[in-house]
N, CA, C and O atoms as a GROMACS GRO file, in nm:
protein
  476
    1MET      N    1  -3.665   7.391   0.472
    1MET     CA    2  -3.683   7.325   0.580
    1MET      C    3  -3.677   7.178   0.578
    1MET      O    4  -3.743   7.125   0.489
    2TYR      N    5  -3.609   7.101   0.661
    2TYR     CA    6  -3.575   6.966   0.657
    2TYR      C    7  -3.665   6.896   0.748
    2TYR      O    8  -3.685   6.934   0.863
    3SER      N    9  -3.720   6.789   0.695
    3SER     CA   10  -3.789   6.705   0.795
    3SER      C   11  -3.697   6.598   0.858
    3SER      O   12  -3.589   6.577   0.802
    4PRO      N   13  -3.727   6.534   0.961
    4PRO     CA   14  -3.633   6.439   1.028
    4PRO      C   15  -3.607   6.317   0.926
    4PRO      O   16  -3.510   6.243   0.937
    5TRP      N   17  -3.692   6.306   0.839
    5TRP     CA   18  -3.669   6.177   0.744
    5TRP      C   19  -3.596   6.217   0.612
    5TRP      O   20  -3.558   6.128   0.536
    6SER      N   21  -3.578   6.335   0.587
    6SER     CA   22  -3.510   6.378   0.479
    6SER      C   23  -3.335   6.400   0.498
    6SER      O   24  -3.285   6.439   0.603
    7VAL      N   25  -3.269   6.369   0.389
    7VAL     CA   26  -3.125   6.362   0.414
    7VAL      C   27  -3.054   6.455   0.300
    7VAL      O   28  -3.078   6.440   0.180
    8PRO      N   29  -2.986   6.530   0.339
    8PRO     CA   30  -2.926   6.621   0.228
    8PRO      C   31  -2.854   6.547   0.119
    8PRO      O   32  -2.799   6.441   0.150
    9GLU      N   33  -2.847   6.586   0.002
    9GLU     CA   34  -2.783   6.533  -0.128
    9GLU      C   35  -2.640   6.498  -0.092
    9GLU      O   36  -2.597   6.385  -0.116
   10LYS      N   37  -2.573   6.578  -0.042
   10LYS     CA   38  -2.423   6.562  -0.020
   10LYS      C   39  -2.400   6.446   0.068
   10LYS      O   40  -2.314   6.362   0.040
   11LYS      N   41  -2.478   6.438   0.178
   11LYS     CA   42  -2.462   6.324   0.273
   11LYS      C   43  -2.509   6.177   0.210
   11LYS      O   44  -2.445   6.073   0.226
   12ALA      N   45  -2.612   6.187   0.148
   12ALA     CA   46  -2.672   6.075   0.078
   12ALA      C   47  -2.561   6.017  -0.038
   12ALA      O   48  -2.541   5.897  -0.054
   13ARG      N   49  -2.505   6.106  -0.105
   13ARG     CA   50  -2.412   6.066  -0.196
   13ARG      C   51  -2.271   6.000  -0.137
   13ARG      O   52  -2.207   5.909  -0.190
   14LYS      N   53  -2.242   6.063  -0.028
   14LYS     CA   54  -2.126   6.010   0.062
   14LYS      C   55  -2.162   5.885   0.124
   14LYS      O   56  -2.073   5.802   0.141
   15TRP      N   57  -2.279   5.863   0.159
   15TRP     CA   58  -2.307   5.716   0.208
   15TRP      C   59  -2.325   5.623   0.104
   15TRP      O   60  -2.299   5.504   0.122
   16MET      N   61  -2.369   5.670  -0.009
   16MET     CA   62  -2.391   5.584  -0.121
   16MET      C   63  -2.258   5.529  -0.168
   16MET      O   64  -2.248   5.409  -0.197
   17TRP      N   65  -2.144   5.619  -0.178
   17TRP     CA   66  -2.012   5.580  -0.218
   17TRP      C   67  -1.947   5.490  -0.106
   17TRP      O   68  -1.869   5.401  -0.138
   18ILE      N   69  -1.981   5.515   0.029
   18ILE     CA   70  -1.930   5.432   0.134
   18ILE      C   71  -1.990   5.293   0.098
   18ILE      O   72  -1.914   5.198   0.079
   19GLY      N   73  -2.120   5.280   0.089
   19GLY     CA   74  -2.193   5.144   0.057
   19GLY      C   75  -2.130   5.076  -0.049
   19GLY      O   76  -2.089   4.961  -0.035
   20LEU      N   77  -2.119   5.144  -0.165
   20LEU     CA   78  -2.066   5.078  -0.285
   20LEU      C   79  -1.917   5.036  -0.265
   20LEU      O   80  -1.874   4.939  -0.328
   21GLY      N   81  -1.838   5.104  -0.181
   21GLY     CA   82  -1.689   5.077  -0.164
   21GLY      C   83  -1.696   4.948  -0.072
   21GLY      O   84  -1.616   4.856  -0.089
   22SER      N   85  -1.790   4.944   0.023
   22SER     CA   86  -1.796   4.827   0.106
   22SER      C   87  -1.829   4.699   0.031
   22SER      O   88  -1.767   4.594   0.048
   23VAL      N   89  -1.930   4.714  -0.052
   23VAL     CA   90  -1.963   4.610  -0.144
   23VAL      C   91  -1.858   4.567  -0.224
   23VAL      O   92  -1.825   4.449  -0.228
   24ALA      N   93  -1.796   4.664  -0.294
   24ALA     CA   94  -1.668   4.627  -0.365
   24ALA      C   95  -1.549   4.550  -0.290
   24ALA      O   96  -1.476   4.466  -0.344
   25ALA      N   97  -1.543   4.591  -0.164
   25ALA     CA   98  -1.439   4.542  -0.076
   25ALA      C   99  -1.488   4.396  -0.030
   25ALA      O  100  -1.407   4.307  -0.006
   26LEU      N  101  -1.613   4.380  -0.019
   26LEU     CA  102  -1.664   4.241   0.013
   26LEU      C  103  -1.632   4.156  -0.090
   26LEU      O  104  -1.579   4.046  -0.070
   27GLN      N  105  -1.667   4.208  -0.224
   27GLN     CA  106  -1.645   4.133  -0.333
   27GLN      C  107  -1.500   4.087  -0.348
   27GLN      O  108  -1.471   3.970  -0.376
   28PHE      N  109  -1.404   4.189  -0.328
   28PHE     CA  110  -1.257   4.164  -0.331
   28PHE      C  111  -1.223   4.055  -0.233
   28PHE      O  112  -1.154   3.957  -0.260
   29TYR      N  113  -1.276   4.080  -0.119
   29TYR     CA  114  -1.248   3.972   0.002
   29TYR      C  115  -1.303   3.844  -0.028
   29TYR      O  116  -1.240   3.745   0.007
   30TYR      N  117  -1.417   3.832  -0.090
   30TYR     CA  118  -1.472   3.702  -0.130
   30TYR      C  119  -1.382   3.627  -0.251
   30TYR      O  120  -1.368   3.504  -0.254
   31VAL      N  121  -1.329   3.709  -0.340
   31VAL     CA  122  -1.246   3.656  -0.439
   31VAL      C  123  -1.110   3.621  -0.375
   31VAL      O  124  -1.051   3.519  -0.412
   32GLN      N  125  -1.059   3.699  -0.282
   32GLN     CA  126  -0.927   3.651  -0.204
   32GLN      C  127  -0.961   3.515  -0.146
   32GLN      O  128  -0.886   3.420  -0.166
   33GLU      N  129  -1.073   3.503  -0.074
   33GLU     CA  130  -1.111   3.376  -0.015
   33GLU      C  131  -1.115   3.269  -0.109
   33GLU      O  132  -1.061   3.164  -0.075
   34MET      N  133  -1.168   3.275  -0.217
   34MET     CA  134  -1.193   3.170  -0.320
   34MET      C  135  -1.049   3.146  -0.365
   34MET      O  136  -1.010   3.029  -0.368
   35ILE      N  137  -0.963   3.248  -0.403
   35ILE     CA  138  -0.823   3.208  -0.437
   35ILE      C  139  -0.748   3.125  -0.324
   35ILE      O  140  -0.681   3.026  -0.351
   36ALA      N  141  -0.762   3.168  -0.211
   36ALA     CA  142  -0.695   3.100  -0.102
   36ALA      C  143  -0.745   2.961  -0.085
   36ALA      O  144  -0.664   2.872  -0.061
   37ALA      N  145  -0.885   2.932  -0.096
   37ALA     CA  146  -0.939   2.817  -0.095
   37ALA      C  147  -0.897   2.724  -0.215
   37ALA      O  148  -0.878   2.605  -0.193
   38PHE      N  149  -0.883   2.774  -0.334
   38PHE     CA  150  -0.831   2.714  -0.452
   38PHE      C  151  -0.692   2.676  -0.431
   38PHE      O  152  -0.655   2.568  -0.478
   39VAL      N  153  -0.600   2.754  -0.360
   39VAL     CA  154  -0.458   2.714  -0.339
   39VAL      C  155  -0.446   2.607  -0.239
   39VAL      O  156  -0.365   2.516  -0.257
   40VAL      N  157  -0.522   2.613  -0.133
   40VAL     CA  158  -0.521   2.502  -0.036
   40VAL      C  159  -0.567   2.371  -0.093
   40VAL      O  160  -0.503   2.267  -0.079
   41LEU      N  161  -0.678   2.381  -0.155
   41LEU     CA  162  -0.733   2.252  -0.214
   41LEU      C  163  -0.636   2.211  -0.328
   41LEU      O  164  -0.617   2.091  -0.347
   42GLY      N  165  -0.574   2.300  -0.403
   42GLY     CA  166  -0.472   2.254  -0.508
   42GLY      C  167  -0.357   2.180  -0.436
   42GLY      O  168  -0.304   2.080  -0.486
   43VAL      N  169  -0.322   2.230  -0.326
   43VAL     CA  170  -0.202   2.169  -0.255
   43VAL      C  171  -0.245   2.038  -0.192
   43VAL      O  172  -0.166   1.944  -0.186
   44LEU      N  173  -0.367   2.029  -0.145
   44LEU     CA  174  -0.421   1.898  -0.090
   44LEU      C  175  -0.415   1.801  -0.202
   44LEU      O  176  -0.359   1.693  -0.185
   45PHE      N  177  -0.472   1.835  -0.319
   45PHE     CA  178  -0.489   1.741  -0.424
   45PHE      C  179  -0.353   1.693  -0.476
   45PHE      O  180  -0.333   1.578  -0.514
   46ALA      N  181  -0.262   1.787  -0.473
   46ALA     CA  182  -0.114   1.741  -0.513
   46ALA      C  183  -0.056   1.653  -0.419
   46ALA      O  184   0.008   1.556  -0.461
   47LEU      N  185  -0.072   1.675  -0.282
   47LEU     CA  186  -0.037   1.566  -0.181
   47LEU      C  187  -0.093   1.428  -0.190
   47LEU      O  188  -0.031   1.324  -0.168
   48ILE      N  189  -0.222   1.438  -0.227
   48ILE     CA  190  -0.300   1.305  -0.236
   48ILE      C  191  -0.264   1.245  -0.361
   48ILE      O  192  -0.253   1.122  -0.359
   49ALA      N  193  -0.241   1.308  -0.477
   49ALA     CA  194  -0.202   1.261  -0.607
   49ALA      C  195  -0.055   1.211  -0.592
   49ALA      O  196  -0.026   1.103  -0.643
   50GLY      N  197   0.028   1.274  -0.532
   50GLY     CA  198   0.173   1.220  -0.493
   50GLY      C  199   0.175   1.100  -0.413
   50GLY      O  200   0.259   1.012  -0.434
   51ALA      N  201   0.079   1.089  -0.313
   51ALA     CA  202   0.069   0.968  -0.234
   51ALA      C  203   0.029   0.863  -0.310
   51ALA      O  204   0.089   0.756  -0.306
   52GLY      N  205  -0.069   0.880  -0.382
   52GLY     CA  206  -0.128   0.778  -0.486
   52GLY      C  207  -0.022   0.747  -0.582
   52GLY      O  208  -0.011   0.626  -0.602
   53LEU      N  209   0.063   0.824  -0.650
   53LEU     CA  210   0.154   0.782  -0.741
   53LEU      C  211   0.268   0.697  -0.656
   53LEU      O  212   0.315   0.597  -0.710
   54LEU      N  213   0.310   0.730  -0.537
   54LEU     CA  214   0.396   0.661  -0.470
   54LEU      C  215   0.350   0.521  -0.435
   54LEU      O  216   0.429   0.428  -0.446
   55VAL      N  217   0.221   0.501  -0.393
   55VAL     CA  218   0.168   0.380  -0.374
   55VAL      C  219   0.169   0.284  -0.502
   55VAL      O  220   0.197   0.164  -0.499
   56PHE      N  221   0.135   0.357  -0.614
   56PHE     CA  222   0.134   0.282  -0.750
   56PHE      C  223   0.287   0.232  -0.782
   56PHE      O  224   0.315   0.119  -0.823
   57LEU      N  225   0.370   0.325  -0.758
   57LEU     CA  226   0.513   0.288  -0.792
   57LEU      C  227   0.561   0.179  -0.711
   57LEU      O  228   0.629   0.090  -0.763
   58VAL      N  229   0.528   0.176  -0.575
   58VAL     CA  230   0.569   0.072  -0.479
   58VAL      C  231   0.516  -0.054  -0.525
   58VAL      O  232   0.586  -0.155  -0.537
   59ASP      N  233   0.374  -0.049  -0.555
   59ASP     CA  234   0.326  -0.166  -0.598
   59ASP      C  235   0.376  -0.231  -0.728
   59ASP      O  236   0.382  -0.354  -0.738
   60ARG      N  237   0.410  -0.152  -0.822
   60ARG     CA  238   0.481  -0.195  -0.942
   60ARG      C  239   0.613  -0.260  -0.919
   60ARG      O  240   0.642  -0.366  -0.975
   61ALA      N  241   0.693  -0.198  -0.836
   61ALA     CA  242   0.823  -0.246  -0.793
   61ALA      C  243   0.801  -0.365  -0.720
   61ALA      O  244   0.866  -0.465  -0.753
   62SER      N  245   0.716  -0.372  -0.622
   62SER     CA  246   0.714  -0.494  -0.555
   62SER      C  247   0.658  -0.614  -0.629
   62SER      O  248   0.692  -0.728  -0.596
   63GLU      N  249   0.569  -0.590  -0.735
   63GLU     CA  250   0.525  -0.692  -0.830
   63GLU      C  251   0.640  -0.751  -0.907
   63GLU      O  252   0.646  -0.872  -0.930
   64ARG      N  253   0.727  -0.669  -0.945
   64ARG     CA  254   0.831  -0.737  -1.010
   64ARG      C  255   0.936  -0.810  -0.919
   64ARG      O  256   0.999  -0.909  -0.958
   65THR      N  257   0.949  -0.761  -0.809
   65THR     CA  258   1.036  -0.811  -0.722
   65THR      C  259   0.989  -0.939  -0.681
   65THR      O  260   1.065  -1.036  -0.676
   66LEU      N  261   0.841  -0.947  -0.645
   66LEU     CA  262   0.791  -1.066  -0.596
   66LEU      C  263   0.779  -1.175  -0.708
   66LEU      O  264   0.783  -1.294  -0.679
   67SER      N  265   0.765  -1.134  -0.832
   67SER     CA  266   0.762  -1.247  -0.944
   67SER      C  267   0.911  -1.301  -0.953
   67SER      O  268   0.933  -1.420  -0.976
   68TRP      N  269   1.012  -1.207  -0.934
   68TRP     CA  270   1.143  -1.273  -0.948
   68TRP      C  271   1.166  -1.349  -0.836
   68TRP      O  272   1.226  -1.455  -0.853
   69ALA      N  273   1.126  -1.312  -0.704
   69ALA     CA  274   1.145  -1.400  -0.589
   69ALA      C  275   1.065  -1.529  -0.595
   69ALA      O  276   1.104  -1.627  -0.532
   70GLU      N  277   0.950  -1.534  -0.671
   70GLU     CA  278   0.854  -1.654  -0.677
   70GLU      C  279   0.932  -1.761  -0.751
   70GLU      O  280   0.944  -1.875  -0.707
   71THR      N  281   0.993  -1.713  -0.881
   71THR     CA  282   1.057  -1.789  -0.952
   71THR      C  283   1.190  -1.855  -0.904
   71THR      O  284   1.225  -1.970  -0.929
   72SER      N  285   1.259  -1.765  -0.830
   72SER     CA  286   1.386  -1.812  -0.771
   72SER      C  287   1.344  -1.916  -0.651
   72SER      O  288   1.404  -2.023  -0.634
   73THR      N  289   1.241  -1.877  -0.574
   73THR     CA  290   1.206  -1.972  -0.458
   73THR      C  291   1.143  -2.102  -0.527
   73THR      O  292   1.169  -2.206  -0.466
   74LEU      N  293   1.083  -2.113  -0.617
   74LEU     CA  294   1.049  -2.216  -0.675
   74LEU      C  295   1.173  -2.314  -0.735
   74LEU      O  296   1.179  -2.436  -0.720
   75ALA      N  297   1.250  -2.247  -0.791
   75ALA     CA  298   1.357  -2.324  -0.838
   75ALA      C  299   1.443  -2.364  -0.724
   75ALA      O  300   1.508  -2.466  -0.747
   76ILE      N  301   1.459  -2.310  -0.609
   76ILE     CA  302   1.539  -2.363  -0.495
   76ILE      C  303   1.462  -2.480  -0.448
   76ILE      O  304   1.517  -2.589  -0.435
   77LEU      N  305   1.316  -2.457  -0.420
   77LEU     CA  306   1.249  -2.568  -0.363
   77LEU      C  307   1.255  -2.690  -0.447
   77LEU      O  308   1.278  -2.801  -0.398
   78ARG      N  309   1.235  -2.669  -0.580
   78ARG     CA  310   1.242  -2.781  -0.665
   78ARG      C  311   1.383  -2.879  -0.645
   78ARG      O  312   1.384  -3.001  -0.634
   79THR      N  313   1.497  -2.788  -0.643
   79THR     CA  314   1.624  -2.843  -0.624
   79THR      C  315   1.619  -2.907  -0.483
   79THR      O  316   1.650  -3.026  -0.469
   80GLY      N  317   1.584  -2.838  -0.386
   80GLY     CA  318   1.573  -2.916  -0.251
   80GLY      C  319   1.490  -3.036  -0.237
   80GLY      O  320   1.522  -3.124  -0.156
   81ARG      N  321   1.378  -3.047  -0.314
   81ARG     CA  322   1.303  -3.151  -0.311
   81ARG      C  323   1.364  -3.274  -0.392
   81ARG      O  324   1.352  -3.391  -0.359
   82ARG      N  325   1.436  -3.224  -0.507
   82ARG     CA  326   1.512  -3.336  -0.571
   82ARG      C  327   1.628  -3.393  -0.485
   82ARG      O  328   1.653  -3.514  -0.481
   83ALA      N  329   1.694  -3.307  -0.420
   83ALA     CA  330   1.809  -3.345  -0.343
   83ALA      C  331   1.759  -3.440  -0.225
   83ALA      O  332   1.816  -3.545  -0.198
   84GLY      N  333   1.648  -3.394  -0.159
   84GLY     CA  334   1.583  -3.488  -0.060
   84GLY      C  335   1.540  -3.617  -0.113
   84GLY      O  336   1.557  -3.717  -0.044
   85ALA      N  337   1.487  -3.626  -0.230
   85ALA     CA  338   1.448  -3.746  -0.288
   85ALA      C  339   1.562  -3.833  -0.326
   85ALA      O  340   1.555  -3.955  -0.312
   86PHE      N  341   1.674  -3.770  -0.377
   86PHE     CA  342   1.790  -3.839  -0.406
   86PHE      C  343   1.858  -3.890  -0.292
   86PHE      O  344   1.910  -4.001  -0.303
   87MET      N  345   1.868  -3.823  -0.178
   87MET     CA  346   1.929  -3.858  -0.040
   87MET      C  347   1.849  -3.977   0.013
   87MET      O  348   1.908  -4.068   0.071
   88GLY      N  349   1.713  -3.979  -0.006
   88GLY     CA  350   1.631  -4.084   0.050
   88GLY      C  351   1.653  -4.212  -0.011
   88GLY      O  352   1.656  -4.319   0.050
   89THR      N  353   1.670  -4.192  -0.162
   89THR     CA  354   1.700  -4.324  -0.225
   89THR      C  355   1.840  -4.390  -0.208
   89THR      O  356   1.859  -4.512  -0.218
   90LEU      N  357   1.945  -4.289  -0.180
   90LEU     CA  358   2.072  -4.336  -0.141
   90LEU      C  359   2.067  -4.413  -0.015
   90LEU      O  360   2.112  -4.528  -0.007
   91ALA      N  361   2.003  -4.337   0.098
   91ALA     CA  362   1.998  -4.401   0.216
   91ALA      C  363   1.915  -4.544   0.213
   91ALA      O  364   1.956  -4.639   0.280
   92ALA      N  365   1.806  -4.553   0.137
   92ALA     CA  366   1.743  -4.683   0.118
   92ALA      C  367   1.838  -4.775   0.050
   92ALA      O  368   1.845  -4.892   0.088
   93LYS      N  369   1.917  -4.725  -0.055
   93LYS     CA  370   1.998  -4.831  -0.109
   93LYS      C  371   2.107  -4.880  -0.019
   93LYS      O  372   2.139  -4.999  -0.014
   94ARG      N  373   2.166  -4.782   0.054
   94ARG     CA  374   2.276  -4.830   0.163
   94ARG      C  375   2.221  -4.914   0.256
   94ARG      O  376   2.286  -5.012   0.292
   95ALA      N  377   2.096  -4.891   0.305
   95ALA     CA  378   2.031  -4.984   0.402
   95ALA      C  379   1.998  -5.109   0.361
   95ALA      O  380   2.007  -5.207   0.435
   96ALA      N  381   1.954  -5.112   0.228
   96ALA     CA  382   1.929  -5.232   0.174
   96ALA      C  383   2.049  -5.324   0.140
   96ALA      O  384   2.042  -5.447   0.143
   97ALA      N  385   2.167  -5.249   0.106
   97ALA     CA  386   2.300  -5.310   0.086
   97ALA      C  387   2.347  -5.385   0.218
   97ALA      O  388   2.405  -5.494   0.212
   98ARG      N  389   2.318  -5.319   0.339
   98ARG     CA  390   2.351  -5.373   0.463
   98ARG      C  391   2.263  -5.484   0.508
   98ARG      O  392   2.300  -5.562   0.596
   99GLY      N  393   2.144  -5.493   0.448
   99GLY     CA  394   2.054  -5.598   0.482
   99GLY      C  395   1.947  -5.555   0.571
   99GLY      O  396   1.863  -5.633   0.616
  100ALA      N  397   1.951  -5.414   0.598
  100ALA     CA  398   1.843  -5.363   0.686
  100ALA      C  399   1.714  -5.344   0.643
  100ALA      O  400   1.695  -5.316   0.525
  101GLN      N  401   1.612  -5.356   0.729
  101GLN     CA  402   1.476  -5.308   0.679
  101GLN      C  403   1.427  -5.177   0.728
  101GLN      O  404   1.410  -5.165   0.849
  102VAL      N  405   1.402  -5.078   0.650
  102VAL     CA  406   1.390  -4.948   0.685
  102VAL      C  407   1.247  -4.912   0.635
  102VAL      O  408   1.206  -4.939   0.522
  103THR      N  409   1.173  -4.845   0.734
  103THR     CA  410   1.035  -4.791   0.694
  103THR      C  411   1.069  -4.645   0.640
  103THR      O  412   1.181  -4.595   0.649
  104LEU      N  413   0.959  -4.582   0.584
  104LEU     CA  414   0.964  -4.444   0.531
  104LEU      C  415   0.980  -4.336   0.645
  104LEU      O  416   1.058  -4.241   0.637
  105LEU      N  417   0.896  -4.362   0.753
  105LEU     CA  418   0.906  -4.259   0.854
  105LEU      C  419   1.008  -4.277   0.959
  105LEU      O  420   1.068  -4.180   1.004
  106ASN      N  421   1.031  -4.406   1.001
  106ASN     CA  422   1.129  -4.452   1.099
  106ASN      C  423   1.258  -4.500   1.026
  106ASN      O  424   1.247  -4.572   0.927
  107ARG      N  425   1.360  -4.469   1.066
  107ARG     CA  426   1.487  -4.520   0.986
  107ARG      C  427   1.552  -4.603   1.090
  107ARG      O  428   1.673  -4.616   1.074
  108THR      N  429   1.502  -4.661   1.191
  108THR     CA  430   1.575  -4.750   1.273
  108THR      C  431   1.547  -4.899   1.219
  108THR      O  432   1.458  -4.935   1.142
  109ARG      N  433   1.638  -4.971   1.275
  109ARG     CA  434   1.636  -5.111   1.212
  109ARG      C  435   1.524  -5.187   1.299
  109ARG      O  436   1.521  -5.181   1.422
  110LEU      N  437   1.441  -5.252   1.229
  110LEU     CA  438   1.320  -5.323   1.278
  110LEU      C  439   1.369  -5.448   1.353
  110LEU      O  440   1.442  -5.526   1.291
  111ARG      N  441   1.336  -5.475   1.475
  111ARG     CA  442   1.368  -5.595   1.556
  111ARG      C  443   1.276  -5.712   1.516
  111ARG      O  444   1.322  -5.825   1.503
  112ARG      N  445   1.152  -5.686   1.497
  112ARG     CA  446   1.063  -5.788   1.445
  112ARG      C  447   1.012  -5.753   1.306
  112ARG      O  448   0.903  -5.700   1.289
  113PRO      N  449   1.091  -5.784   1.215
  113PRO     CA  450   1.045  -5.733   1.066
  113PRO      C  451   0.906  -5.794   1.029
  113PRO      O  452   0.836  -5.735   0.947
  114HIS      N  453   0.864  -5.914   1.090
  114HIS     CA  454   0.750  -5.974   1.046
  114HIS      C  455   0.627  -5.894   1.102
  114HIS      O  456   0.523  -5.892   1.036
  115LEU      N  457   0.638  -5.827   1.224
  115LEU     CA  458   0.546  -5.743   1.282
  115LEU      C  459   0.536  -5.608   1.244
  115LEU      O  460   0.433  -5.547   1.270
  116GLY      N  461   0.642  -5.548   1.180
  116GLY     CA  462   0.660  -5.430   1.140
  116GLY      C  463   0.665  -5.307   1.254
  116GLY      O  464   0.625  -5.192   1.238
  117THR      N  465   0.721  -5.361   1.361
  117THR     CA  466   0.741  -5.257   1.476
  117THR      C  467   0.887  -5.264   1.513
  117THR      O  468   0.960  -5.359   1.488
  118ALA      N  469   0.923  -5.150   1.577
  118ALA     CA  470   1.073  -5.134   1.613
  118ALA      C  471   1.110  -5.179   1.763
  118ALA      O  472   1.225  -5.180   1.807
  119ARG      N  473   0.997  -5.214   1.834
  119ARG     CA  474   1.019  -5.258   1.973
  119ARG      C  475   1.066  -5.388   1.988
  119ARG      O  476   1.087  -5.434   2.100
   0.00000   0.00000   0.00000
């Protein structure tokens, strides 16, 4: 005679295997989820590392380019400054040769040299 709380051995074994199979399936699913997460995180890490490498390489290239441009610009500025000073001395010599009085900021001939004004 069976009580309402007793289960036959055959049914109990069947449900035990179903339970074990579901636990195993859940474990396989968990492993699959972990592998998928590992792949996604690996791809993200590779993208971030690639972006960092790109920024590093651009920085190194711009450093060399900027150092080259700096030296070239300084040489050009030095040459321009020398040329400007040379032209200024030439203009002053020519003005002195003509007998004109020239100020540094105003290159017009002074009408009243003793006052230092051009009016």
